[in-house]
N, C-alpha and C positions, 0 to 999 in steps of 0.2 A: 504493500501500500505506499510506501512513504517512496518507491520509485528510485532507491539506492540499493547497492550491491551489499550483501552482508560485510565484506569487509571493510567497505566505507563507514557502515553503521558503528562497527567496532571502533574503527580509528577515532570518528567523531566522538565515541563515548570516552575513548583514552585522552583526548585533547580538550574536552568538553565543547564539543563543536554544535553546530545548530542542529539541534534535535529536540523531538517532542520530551516532556518529562518521562524519564525512566522509571519501571518499577523491575526490581530484581526479585525473580524466583527462586532461590538458592544462589547459581553463579549465572544464572541465564537472564538477560535483558528482555524486559517486555513492555511494550506501551499500551497503554488504554485506548480504546478503539476513540472515544470522545476527544480525548489528547491529540491523537491523530488527527482528526478532522479540525479541530481549532487551529492545529498548527499549520495544516495544509491551508485552511481558510486565511490566516495571517500572510503567509507567503503569498497569495493570491493577492489580496487586498495590498500589499506593499508593492507588488510589482516588481519583485525581486526575478531575474533571469538568471539563468546558468550561463557563465561565462566560457569562451572557448577555452579548454585546458591546453590547445596546442600553440596558441599564440606566446605561453611563457616559457616554451621551450628553450632550453640552454644549446649552445653549439651551433653548428651550421644549418641553416635554415632548410626544410626538406625542398625539393623542386616544385612541388605544388605550392608551396608557402612563395617562393621565389616568382614564381608566374602570377601568382595572386597579385603580391606587391606591386609588379610592374603594371598589371591592370589597372590596378588603383592609383596609378601615377605615384607611385613610391611613399604612399602615406599609409602603409598596412603594418 
């Protein structure tokens, strides 16, 4: 329901990232369905968008990134 990979959820739990309130049953993290709906509605109303993870890569840009940059006039 969160639209996140399980590893991403565990990473965000560890770094106290952006997630709905968590309930631990033993060692397993669980989320209340009402908390998930409130969290998703807050995300929708804030207008937050997923950023492009490729743009922050280190090192030499990929060929596709080089072509896209040329097409945009060098402002990518």
